[in-house]
ZAZAPA-224688 format. One record per residue: x, y, z of N, C-alpha, C in turn; residue in three letters. Coordinates in steps of 0.05 Angstrom, whole numbers, plus 5000, padded with zeros to 4 digits. Layout:
REM ZAZAPA-224688
XYZXYZXYZALA/...
REM end
This chain:
REM ZAZAPA-224688
743337916114744537666094747537746092UNK/748137516081751237466076751237646044UNK/753637716047754137886023754737785999UNK/753037785974752637625948755237805936UNK/756337705913757537865899755537895870UNK/754538165867751938205842753038345820UNK/752038335796752538285771752738675769UNK/753738635741754739005735751339085742UNK/751839355745749539545743746639495762UNK/746939245783745839155801746039305824UNK/744139445839744839575861743039495884UNK/744539415913742939435931741739675954UNK/739439625957738539905971738139785994UNK/738339976016737239916043735340096055UNK/733040006061730540186066729340056091UNK/727940216112726640036132727539836141UNK/730139756140730639526146730839316131UNK/729739346104729539196088731239166066UNK/732138996051733938916025731539006010UNK/732639215983731739185964734139195934UNK/733139055907735039085885734539165868UNK/736339375856734439425820736939475803UNK/735439415784737739375756738739665748UNK/739839835738740140085729743240135720UNK/742940175697745140285674746040565677UNK/748940615688749240905692747541015710UNK/747340915735746641045752748341265762UNK/746441455774748541745787749541855765UNK/749141785740750341855707746742065703UNK/747942325687746542485668745242225641UNK/746342075636745041815630743941535635UNK/743041565667742141315680739541225663UNK/739341005660737840875647734840815664UNK/733440695656730740535678732140445703UNK/730140475719731040265744728840085750UNK/730139855748728939655746728339525773UNK/726439445788726239305805726739035801UNK/729038865824729338575820727738435846UNK/727438215839726638025868728838045887UNK/727137995915728138055933730837905940UNK/730837635932732537445944734037325917UNK/736837515925739237395904740637095899UNK/739537035919740636685915738136435897UNK/735936625886733336455877733836515847UNK/733436315833733536215799731536545783UNK/729336635805728236835804729637105796UNK/731337155811732737395808733937425792UNK/735637175780737837245756736637205729UNK/734237105733733137005701732237425700UNK/731337525727730637835729732237975715UNK/735037875726737438065716737938095690UNK/737937735678737837785648735837895631UNK/733937865640730537975633732038385620UNK/732638435651733538765649736238825632UNK/737738645628739838635608739638555573UNK/736738595582735938555538734938305540UNK/734238085561732937845542730437845548UNK/729238005538725638055533724637785522UNK/721737785536720137675536719637515562UNK/718237295568717937055587720236895582UNK/721236865616723636715612722936525639UNK/722736235633722736055659724536135680UNK/724035965708725936075723726135825738UNK/725035545719725935275729728435205706UNK/729235205696730435095675733535015689UNK/734434885669737334695679739235115685UNK/739235185664741335485663740035645681UNK/738535635687736535795718737635635750UNK/738035405743738935155769741135295772UNK/743235295743746135355741746935725753UNK/745535765750745536025760745136095790UNK/742635885809742535965830745335725839UNK/745535635834747635445844750535545842UNK/750735765828753335895828753636205846UNK/751336325853750436515870750636365900UNK/749836095900749635995931751736035940UNK/755335985922757436015929758136255955UNK/756836405954758336635964756936655996UNK/755536485999753836446035753636136041UNK/755035956025754935716037756735666062UNK/755735556083757435496106759135336107UNK/760035256085763035086084763335176054UNK/765335436056766435616028767335286013UNK/768135525987768535355964770335565953UNK/772535385948775335525942774135705916UNK/776335875907775536045875776935855872UNK/778335665870778835535843777535235842UNK/775335155851773635025855771535115837UNK/770635435845769135515826768635565799UNK/771835675796773235635769771735335753UNK/773035125769772234835759770134795757UNK/767634935773764734845769763934915734UNK/764835255746763435365725763635225694UNK/766835145697767735135666766034915647UNK/765434735676765734385676761934315674UNK/760834605675757734635674757534785651UNK/758734895638758034955615757534815596UNK/758734565586756934355572754034345585UNK/753434225603750334255611748934575605UNK/750134735610748734965598748034965570UNK/749534935558748934935526747834725521UNK/746834435529745934275530744034245527UNK/742534335554740034275557738234635585UNK/740334795575739335125586736635135592UNK/734935095566732135205570730234975576UNK/731234725581730134525588728934515627UNK/726134465624725434495652727234255669UNK/728634275684730434365714727933965715UNK/726233975725724633775722723533555710UNK/725133545687725233335657728133285656UNK/729833375671733233215661732732945676UNK/733432765664733132555666736532365667UNK/737132125679739132065674740531975641UNK/738531925624739131825602740532035583UNK/739332285607740532475585743032605593UNK/743232555620745532585632748232275620UNK/747732105616748731855603749131925575UNK/747332055554747732145531750032285527UNK/749932575545751832855543754932705561UNK/754932575572757932445584759132295569UNK/758332085556758831885539759831955514UNK/758132275501759132395474762232585482UNK/761632685506764732825524767032605518UNK/766232385533767832195538768632055516UNK/767532035496768631965471772131925465UNK/772232215466774632375462776232555486UNK/774032495502775232695528774332555560UNK/775632375561774032205585775432325611UNK/777132475619776932645634775632895642UNK/775333095614773933265614770233055625UNK/769632955617766732715621765732735646UNK/768332615664769132555682768132835709UNK/770133045698769433355713765833445712UNK/765733455687762033525670760433315698UNK/761233085708759432905714759533025740UNK/761833025756763533105777761333345787UNK/761333615768759933795772757133815773UNK/755933545756753033645752752033535784UNK/753633255794753233185813752833445845UNK/754933545840754833795861752633855865UNK/752134025837750234255843747034035846UNK/747233815839743533615844744033645879UNK/746633585882746633485914745933765935UNK/746333915921745634175927743034255934UNK/741834215906739534275890737034165902UNK/737333945919736633685929736533775965UNK/738433895968737233926001735934156007UNK/736534266033734834466039733334826028UNK/734134725995733735005977731734865958UNK/731234525960730234455953728534525926UNK/730034545905729534675870730234305862UNK/730134145872729933905850728933775864UNK/727633565872726433305881727333055866UNK/729733035843731032775835733532865831UNK/735232585829737532595818737832525790UNK/738332735777738532645749741232475741UNK/743232495764746232435751745332075760UNK/742831945775743631755789744231545776UNK/746731275778747131145757748531125733UNK/749731395737751031395706753431495720UNK/754731305698757231215709760331385698UNK/762631435710765231565707766531385690UNK/767831515666769931365646771931365673UNK/773531075670775831015686778531115679UNK/779831205701782531395705784131275687UNK/785631525677787831445653789431355684UNK/792031445668794931335685796631635690UNK/794231835682795232095705796932175688UNK/799032415702801232515692803532375699UNK/804532375675807132115681809432245692UNK/810532115716812432315732815432265711UNK/817432445708818932505690820532215701UNK/822732155677823831985675826831965692UNK/828531885701831231935722832732165702UNK/832532045676833632205658833232485647UNK/830932545650829732825650830232935680UNK/829432815699830832895716833832925729UNK/835432855711837632865718838833135700UNK/837733165680838933365657837033615670UNK/834433585688833933795689836033975712UNK/836633825730838533895746841733955730UNK/842833865715845133945709845034145697UNK/842734225679843334365652840334715656UNK/838734635676836634865680838535125697UNK/837835305685838235515695836135765705UNK/837035915723835436145723833036085740UNK/830836225721827936205741825836015728UNK/827735785706826535555713827635265731UNK/830135355737830935235757830135195782UNK/829935475790828435515804825635475811UNK/823735375789821135315792821735055783UNK/823634875772823834555777824834415810UNK/826934645823827534565849824934515864UNK/822834735866820534875877819034585875UNK/817834655844816434375841816434065851UNK/819733965842820033735846821333645875UNK/821433845893821933815919818733865941UNK/817634015925813734045946812234015927UNK/811333855911810533695898807533865890UNK/807534065890805734325888804334395864UNK/802334475854801734545825802634695814UNK/803434685796804135055783803235305793UNK/800035235797798935495805799435645839UNK/800835405853801735465874805035495874UNK/806235395861809335455854809935745852UNK/808535805835809136125821808136305846UNK/806636205870805936435890807836385912UNK/809536155918810836125937813136325940UNK/813736455974814536695967815736606007UNK/818336816007819536676033817336706057UNK/815836836055813236896072811936696077UNK/812036506057811236216068811836016080UNK/815136066083816335946101815535926131UNK/814735656137814635696171815535366181UNK/817635436192818935266212820035106202UNK/822435136179822134896167821434766142UNK/819534946132817034836112816035056097UNK/814235006078812835196063809735176071UNK/808335336084805335286090803935516072UNK/803035396053800635636031798335416024UNK/796135646034793435496010794135465984UNK/792835295984792935245952790235305941UNK/791435385915789535515898787035445885UNK/786835165884784134985874782834935892UNK/783834865904782234675936781634805960UNK/783734975967783535145997785935016016UNK/785934726018787334506027790134726030UNK/791434726058793734826065795934576079UNK/797234556062798634256071801734446079UNK/802934306095805234336104807034206088UNK/809134286072811234136066814434206071UNK/815533976079817634036093820334186067UNK/822034336079824034416053825434176055UNK/826433956039828433816046830733946035UNK/833733856045835333846049836733916011UNK/835533815993836933905970835134085963UNK/832534145968832134475952833034715979UNK/833534576005834434836024837534976008UNK/839134706009841634705987841034975966UNK/838934895944838635085923838235285933UNK/837035385952835635605961838335835969UNK/840135645977842335905992842936055979UNK/842535995949844036285923841636435921UNK/839336405937836836545927837436815946UNK/837237125931836737295951834037355965UNK/834737455983832337446008830937785996UNK/827937645991826737985979823237855978UNK/821638135983819038075987817537865965UNK/815537905956815037655936816137525927UNK/814237385908814537035900817937005889UNK/818936785898821336685891822536695859UNK/819736635844819836605805819036925811UNK/821337045781820237215772821137245751UNK/819937395725820037385691822637485693UNK/824337465679826837495668826837675646UNK/825437685636826337845604822238025595UNK/824038145578820438245563819638525583UNK/817838545570816538745590815738745610UNK/815338455616814238365648816238365662UNK/818938435656821238325673820538485702UNK/822038235724821838345751818838285757UNK/816838255746814038135756813537875756UNK/811737855776811737465777810137355766UNK/810137175753808836875736805536855738UNK/805836885722802736795728802236435717UNK/800736285722801036095712801136005687UNK/799936105675800136115635802736115632UNK/803936365646806036615637808236275638UNK/808536165658810436035672810135745657UNK/807835695648807935495625809035415604UNK/808835715597809635725565812135805564UNK/813635955589816535975596817935655604UNK/816435465612817535175609817035035587UNK/815135105569815234935545816835115525UNK/817235345531819435485509823035255513UNK/823235265551825735135554824734835544UNK/823534785547823234445542823934305513UNK/822634505494822834445467825434555461UNK/826734615469830134675463832134385470UNK/831234185488832433905497829433755490UNK/831633515468829933245466829033125481UNK/831833125504830532905528828032955548UNK/827133205542824533285556822933185542UNK/822633205528819933045502817032935527UNK/815533035525813932895545813432955575UNK/814933165585815933195603814033455618UNK/812333405635810633755641810433815663UNK/810233985676810734055711809333945726UNK/806033715718805433705736806033395737UNK/807933305721809133065729810833085750UNK/812133315757814033305784812333295810UNK/809933325807809233295827807832935830UNK/807932805810807832505812810332465829UNK/812832595819815332525821815832505849UNK/814132755863815332785900814132625907UNK/810832505908809032335920811532075909UNK/812231935891813531775891815931665901UNK/818031935905820432005920819831825951UNK/816932035961816531975993815331805998UNK/815231585979813431295978815131135986UNK/817231225965819331065964821631036001UNK/821831326003823331356041820931296048UNK/818331076048817530886069814731126080UNK/814531336074812831476085809331376072UNK/807431386092805431216093803231456076UNK/801731366055799131496030798931786053UNK/798131686081795632016095798432156096UNK/801332096107803732336112804232466089UNK/803632316069804332506037802532596032UNK/800432486034797232796039798433016053UNK/798832996077799933196096801033266085UNK/803133296076806133416057805333616034UNK/804533426024803333475992800733585988UNK/799433586000796333675993794233515978UNK/795233375966793533065959792732975972UNK/789532795958787832685974789732345963UNK/789332315994789931925996789631805979UNK/787831825963787131655938788631725911UNK/789931995908791232095894793432045885UNK/794831975925797531875926798431625921UNK/795831425920796031185919795231125895UNK/795031305886794631285851797131255837UNK/797531485843800331495826803331325833UNK/802531245871806031045872805130835871UNK/802830705855801330485848803830365837UNK/803730515812806530395796808530325812UNK/809830485819812330425838811230255853UNK/810330225876810130095889809529695878UNK/808129705857808229475840811229415834UNK/812629605828814329555805817129415840UNK/816729615854818429475887818429215888UNK/814929205894814428795894815328665882UNK/816028765862815928655835819728485843UNK/820028725844823528645852824028585873UNK/822428615895823328385916823428145906UNK/821028175893820027815887822527735879UNK/822727865855825927765833828427705851UNK/828827925869831127805889831127585907UNK/828527545913827927325924828227045919UNK/827327065890828226775872830826805867UNK/832226975864835026985855836926855882UNK/835726955901837126845926836126525936UNK/833626455923833226225929834826045906UNK/834726095876836225935864839625915873UNK/839726115881843826115885843325925911UNK/841225855928842025715952842525425939UNK/840425375921840925205909842425005899UNK/843925255893846325175863848425115885UNK/849425425891851425405919850325275940UNK/851124965955850724945977854024965997UNK/853424866021854924966036855624766058UNK/858324706066859224526086858824586109UNK/857724456137856524656155859424896163UNK/861424756151863325016161863825096142UNK/861725216129860825446116862725436093UNK/864225306087865725376059863325226038UNK/864125366014862325305984863324955980UNK/861624795971862224495965863324485941UNK/
REM end
């Protein structure tokens, strides 16, 4: 069996060529607790319900509930043929919590589309993006459960509609971009240039380091998706990097406090950016993810296709087109306006055959 991450106090024992699992607190110490035999397959709901019972949840625990199904789905990630990235695992766990809270003890066979629709509508009344994420996580779980594991025989998400997509994160305005390039200093300046010209998420920008450079670009598996784009190091970024010291580790290191000299976490970088943003009124509304939109719009304006941009930034073609839609419409409208102006000018200013104005 492929390796499975086991919870605390659960131990795997191999005897006679077979695997056995036990729950025992304080194993190997003078205060060892009772040794409790667990089911043989850690990929089943029965196994994880037995673990919960051993941890103190006494009494009969159903093994066919939505809560048990979510447990089984989560443990399956360790042995899937197509690996699920750590970022996606975190995403699924977060957005399956509302389902666990709403229907944790409900028998899975009794969950119906009307139940899912009611939950999605309730969440979407205030947070449509979160509602869509919950629905996506449920669909992923249901697709798995209806597969070879055969833990479900129906689709409780069938027909449940997503909320319409919003605008997404707005790109920075030309004034905001100009201000950042002229006034940002230190690590915030580095962060701005890396984000602006690679189009990567903040969680990936804080990890970029010289070892990720690959023949004129950056090649780094994205934390959220596992996708490995190849981001060209454009001349603007290359010129900025000329002054950066070459050393092991991330380009971005904290500049003060107890963590001075240590890499930024995603949250720490967000806080550092927010402190800087609060100093400058012109940056009101600007968020790091907006620079991701600026990056793809810039590339689209340079004539690259959505597929090429997807390869460079590691964003889906659909999302590239979503971010570029406004820019594309604006460019099309401006082209029409120029054409109309030229036609009007031709009507007003007639020319002789010699080319002189009449």
